[in-house]
Steps between C-alpha positions, in 0.01 A plus 500: 500500500635826639169674426304229685728527802464879506122463472497252789710732718281800408181308581642388834612854584160638407321248720744558785450875489122495454231422753463145370375261763686181577556169672456564782291807421739791472785314322444518121201289383234530229477824305247647460302388806250689712544317833727241659438264789755256646403136511413273792673162504744345258289478183209703366169331415141591426398375846761717677405813302132454581547399866714810562288742292784626280421852379172476690357215292421136569401375156833478315533225236823324406563551127855383420845440650833504317801353680838339443354146484415550134148644530445735209260792504139441398453726196130541585612718792852629437849449359782498758868555422786405735316308772534158336879530524492637854652831395504798739306718254265476207159609385152391410228604259135440582280343235279729294154527652596369844379822663155436349490166679654598834424801717827477698832327431795443732840335461698317769881479481652210695867472586749361752383729781624830637436730792236769482603863461338595832787325691259283701706191427209340315609284209296555183493224238257659255322827432177584318469796262171653389509580129359833379185446298537525123879453489629195310881535497707454820858451619614326815829505687541265791709681757506359849804639676565837659832515318319500165616153394247343265368156593369235264126455469339164590150568364269770371125449540200680353175538695174654379168611635178519302270796558279429801133453415278734694233340718173691506412645838177378665333841461577503127351152459190601701443811287545303178249232611254769613524664158439170320199428726361846422527442126326162534215656703453779245487247218233297685288811568513596135392149401208512749398846374503379140284199593251723691464734199439207262248340738 
């Protein structure tokens, strides 16, 4: 028991002293994460992420949400610890192979609301964290007060983005069709030449 408590204190101290991003961005958060963006409105959703171009993208897909209502993590995507009980900290492990399926992944932490670090007086109810590609093991600490008091988490949500399919440019299509037409014409000329020689 004593070892667990010391480990919990050490983890909290490490996250407090590091550059971990938080809720709102700048107060703890998901570690590791490559970017953080504070949320608009009370609750995150696929529609809100796409309408507001979070991290410069408008094709985010909702994958799974774990919250205190009893929703357990979908093992096809991840395994979340702590969020189901509304704890102020926990972790999650992404499913093996998820990075093969999704080009980008992001996690939203939702809590009771706090004021942004920039002192604008804007209340932030959730924040979105971009996950670094290839990493599968993460920790989160929900910290939403300037005094460092941890706040309980309401929900943690996973969003993904599949690799965008490239659309061929008109010039590329034109050149490809011209090449095909050229091959067809050459084949016809050869056939005509062979017929003329036989005749």
